[in-house]
N, C-alpha and C positions, 0 to 999 in steps of 0.2 A: 130523530136524526138531523132534521133541519136545524134544530136549536143548537146542536153540538158543532155545527160548522162555524169556523172562525169568521168574524166579519171581514169583508174585503179590505185590503190595504188602501188607504187613501191615495189617489193619484197625485203625483207631484204637480205643482202648478206649472202650467204651460208657459214656456219662454218664447218670446218672439224669435223668428228665424233670423240668424245672423245676416247682416247686410253685406253683400260682396264688397270688397274694398273699392272697386271702381264706382260703386253706387253710393258710397258714403258722401254726404253733402260736402264735407271739407275737400275730399279728393275731387269731387265733381267740379267744385269751384276752381280748384287749382288747375285742373285739366282745361277748363274753359278759358282761364286766363292765359295759359300757355298757348292754346290754339289761337286766341285773339292776338297774342304777341307775334305768333308766326305769321298770321295774316297781315299784320301791320308791316312786318319786315318784308314780306313778299310784295306788298303794295309799294313800299319804298323802292324795292328792286325794279318794279315795273316802271315807276316814274323815272328812276335813274336811267333805265335803258331807253326810255322815250325821249329824254332831254339831252343825254350825253352827246356831245359832238355837234348839235344843231346850233347855229346854222353854218358850220365850218365849210369852207370851200376846199375841195381836194380833187385830184385826178382820179378817174375810175380805174381800178386795178384790172390787170389782164383777165384774171378769172371772173371778175364781175362782168366784164364785157362778154366773155364766153357764155356765161349763164344767160345773159340778156339776149344774145344773138340766137342761141338755141331755143329759148322759150319763145322769142318773137317769130322764128321760123315755123315753129309748131302752131302758134296761135294764128299767124297771118297767112301762112302758105301751106299748112297742113302736113309738113314733113319734119321729122326730128333729126337734126344734124346740122352740118356746116358745109358750105360749098368751098371748093378749092379756090374760087375767085375772091373770097372774103378777105378783109384786111387782116384778120387773125391768121389765116392760112399763109398769107404773104410774110407775116412776121416770123412764122415758124419755118419758112422755106419749104412749105408744103404745096404739092401740086395735085393732091387727090382730095376728094370729099371725105368727111367723117360722118358716120351714122351710129356708131356704138361707143365712141370715145368717152362721152360724158355720162355719168350716172343720172338717171332720170328724176330722182326724187325731188330735188330742188327746182329744176326747170318746170316740172309739173305743178309745183306749188306756185311758181310765178305765173304760169298759164291760168291757174284758177283765179289768181288775183286780177289778171287782165280781163277775165270773163266777168268778174264781179264789179270791178271799179277801174278798169283800164290800167291796172298796175300803178295806181297812184302811189307816189313815194311815201306820203303820209300814212296811207293805209298799210303799206308793207311795213313801215317802221313801227306803227302801232301794234300790228299783229306780232311782230318779232319781239317787241317789248312785253306783250302779254305772255309769250312763250317763256321769256326770261322769268317773269313772275311765277308762272306755273312751275317751272323747273326749281326755283328756290323753295317754293312751298312743299313740293314733293320730297325734296331732300330733307327739309325740316321734319316732315311727317314720318319718313323712314327713320330718321335719327331719334325721334320721339319714341317710336315703338321699340327700337332696339336698345337705346342707351339712356332715355329719359329726357326731361324738359331742358336741362342745361345744354346737352348736346344738340337738341333741336334748335334752340334759339341761337346757339353759337355757330352752328353750321350755316344757318341762313345769314347771320351777321358777317361771316367770313366771305360769303359770295358777294354781298353788297360791298364790303370793304375792299376786296381785291379788284372789283369793277371789270373783270375780264368779260363776263357775260354782257355787261352793259356796253362795252366797247364794240363787241362784234355785232350787237343788235343794229348798229347803224349802217352796216355794210350789206351789199347784195351778194352775200356769200352763204354757203350751205351750213356753216358752223352752228348757228342758232337753232335751225331746224334739226340738225343732227343731234345736238345736245338734248333738246326737249324730247325727241323720240326715244333716245337711249335711256334717259332718266325715267320716262314714263314706262318703258318696257321693264326696267329694273324694279320700279315700284310695284307693278302688277305681278311680276315674278316673285318678289319677296312676300307680298301679302298672299299670293296664291300658295306659296309653300307653307306659310303659317296656318292657313285655313284648309290646306289640302284640297284646293278648289281647282278643278280642271278648267273651268271656263275662264278664270283669271289667268291661268298659265297659257291658255289659247290666245287670250287678248294680248298678254305680254309678248308671246312669240310673234304674233302678227305685227305688233308695233315695232318689234326689233327687226322684222323682215323689211318693213318700210324704211327703218333707219339704215339698213344695208343698201337700199336703193338710193338713199341720200349720200351715204359715205361707204363705199365698198370696203374700206379698211376693217369694218366689223363683220365681214362676210363669214369668217370662221368662228366668231364669238358664240353663236348658238350651240356649237358642239361642246365646249367646256362647260357652258351653263347647263346643258342637258345632263352631262355627267354629274355636275354638282347636285342637280335636282334628284337624280337617282340615289346618290349616297345620302343626301340630306333627309330623304323620305324613308330611309331604312333598307334600301336595296331589296325591296320586295316586288311582287308582280305589279302592284298598283304604282310603285315608284317608277318602274320601267315604263309602264303605260303612260304616265304623266310626262316623263322625260321625252318619250317618243312623240306625244301630242305637241309638246313645245317645239320640237324640231320640225315637225310637219307644218305647224302654223308659221314658223319663221320662214322656212324655205318655200312654203306654199305661196307666200306673197311674192317671193323673188322669181319663182318658176315661170310665170307668164312672160316676164321680161327676158328671161334666158331663152325661152322658146322664140320670142320675137327676134332676138339677136341671131339665133341659128337660122331662122328663115331669111334674114337679111344678108348675112355674111357666110352662111354655111359652115360655121365653126362654133364650137362651144365657147361662148363668152358669157360667164355668169351674170355680170353686171356691166362692166365697162372695160375698154381695151387699152387703158393706160397703165395697167398693173406693172408690166415688166419694164416700162420706161422709168418708173419710180424705183424699181429694183436696180436698174443700171445706175441711177443717180448715186447710189451709195456703194456700188460694187464695180468700180472702174478706176483707172489710174488717175482720174480727175477728181475722185470723191474726196470731200473734205467735211462732210456732215451738213453742208449747206446746199441750196439749190444751185445747180450748175446749168447755164444756158448752153446747150451743145451748139446752137447756131453761132455762138461767138468763139468757142474754143476749138471745135472741129467742124467748120462750116461745110467743107466738101463732103465729108462722110455723112453729116446730117442731111445734106441735100439729097444724097443718094438714097438714104433710108426713107426719107419722107416723100420720095417719088413712088414708093411702093404703096399698096393699099394698106388700110389701117391694121389689118390682122398681120400682114407680113411685117409691118413696122414693129409691132409688138414682139413678134418672134425674133426679129433682128436684134432688138435691144436685149431680149432674154439671152440670146446666143452670145452677145458681147459680154454680158455680165457673168454668165456661167463659165465662159472661157477664161476670163480674168481670174475668177475664184480658183479654178483648177490650177492655174499657173502661179498664183500668189496666195496660197491658203493662209499663211501666217498674217499677211497684210489684211486679208479679208476678215479674219477673226478679230484683229485689232480694230478694224473699222466697225465691226458690229458692236464691240464694247464702247467705242467712241460714240456711236450713234445712240446707244441707250443713255449715255450721259448727256449727250446733246439734246435728246428729246426732253429731258427734265430741266436742263439748266440753260439752254439757249434763250437769249432775250427775245421776247415776242415783239417784232417790229410794229404790229398794229397797236399793242398796248403800251409800248415804250413811249409813244407820243401823247400819252394821257394828259400831261400837264399843258400841252399846247392846244388842246381841243377847245373849241368854243362851247357855250352852253354850261350845264351843271357838271363840274368835274372837281369835287373836293379831293384832298390828298388821299391817295389809294395805298393799300397794303400790298406789298410785293407777294404774289401768290407762292413764291418759292419759300417764304418763311413758314409755310404750312408743312413743308417736307419732313422736318424732324418729328413732328407730332404724328404725321401719317406713318412714318417708320415705326414709332412706338406702338401705334394701334395694330399695325400689321404683325409685329412681333407677338403681341398678346393674343391676337387671333390664332396664330400658329401654335402657341404653347398651351392654349386652353381650348379643349374640345368644345365646350359649350359656346364659346365665342365663334369658333369656326362654323358651327351649325347655324349661327345667326348672322354673322357679318362676313362669312367667308365669300359670299357672292361678290361683295365689293372689292375684296382683296383680289379675287380672281380677275375682275375687270381691269384692275390696275396692272397686274402681271401680264395680262393679254396685251394691253396697249404698249407697255414698255417692250415686251418681247417682239411684237409686230414691227414696231418702229426701230428696232435694232437692225432689221434687215431691209426696211424700206425707208423712204425719205423722211427723216425725223424733224420736220419743220415744227417750230414752236406753235405755229397756227393750229396744227393738228392736236395740240395739247388742250385746247379750249374745251373740247368735248369731255375730257376727263376731269376738269377742274371741279365740277359739283361732287363727284365721287371722292376726290381728295379732300374737299371741305368736310364731307360727312365723316371720313376717317380721322381727320385732324381734330374735329370737335369731339370725337369719341374718346380721345386719348385720356382726358382727366377721369372720365367714368371708368375706363379700363384699369387705370392705375389705382383708383380707389377700390375697385372690385378686387384687385389682386392683393392689396394691403389688408382688406377685410378678411379675405380667405386665409391669408397667412396667420392672422391673429386668431382665427377660429380653428386652425389646425391643432390637433392634440399634441402635446409635448411628448417626446419619446424619452 
């Protein structure tokens, strides 16, 4: 019987396991070259931010003075706020102290620098330049993962060419810190979604929470991002849990400051008490889309309001704004549309003087030239589900900022934080158009 069994079939020769695409030598070399190019552009952005404007002589802006006064009071005297006898209070016709008016994120950053190096201007400038470089690199990294090497290099190049980040790095203003923290939060959130990583979403939420303390304008942003997380991860229990974790991490960072405010003024103030003043700025008979100094146009009424405590002041501005909206609903709606346009197209006075700055200031690209490409990318994100699942997070951020500043003061200065996201979407437009054309050619003929 043994002899009647057929001989076993010869085994086919073993083939080497296929090499994953990202592990192939040519692809690895290309990826390394792209990363190297991204690092070079980020280094150029850092140098540009460090050198731009130096050693120009200029007056210190009002907000820069306010940040410095509040940080100095905390560092030297141990209290966070501004006295009614200060020069700032007199300029505002104010006869009461402030303790919750200014968000703490940037003053705390200044206090940390004072503790390390006596707030040396060179140290502050160098650190803010480093934040610009990090922001540029993170935008390139996100563009690389979502849209490929061309978008990665182009998005970084746009940020260097527009020079908006470099301009703001020279000021004692919260914009650079706000931008770096927002972009860092978006990067961690995006990679956390791709990897289904709860700890990356926690880190992203926590950094976004600190960004809220720097700029309260993003106070509501964690909510739409959490909703996006829920839908992007498939609307399952784990998706709900990760969205909730993100929200808890974001507002968990803000909560101690909110508690502090309540203990100080016995009123719910999430971050800062200037919210409704900015609301009145665009919802009043004086509103024109620009900052209006009430001390100049309604001095007596301003003096009366600013003799109240800071919470009563905020309530008074809110009452004035809501009363005007109720009596002039059509004008209010027109104003909101105007503000949305102003937010995108008002000339930025800080960047407008680029050609007059000392130091390194080559010709810059107007950031508004990116808008048509941003619009193209947003359209493709909406019409293609796959793109919404990958790039919808950034479209959501753009819509949030435009919507928020339709109702609040739409200064061009507040657009700076959004510029990196706009650069990413603008750089993605060629890839999205190519992807659309390829998919149309691949579609079967009917």
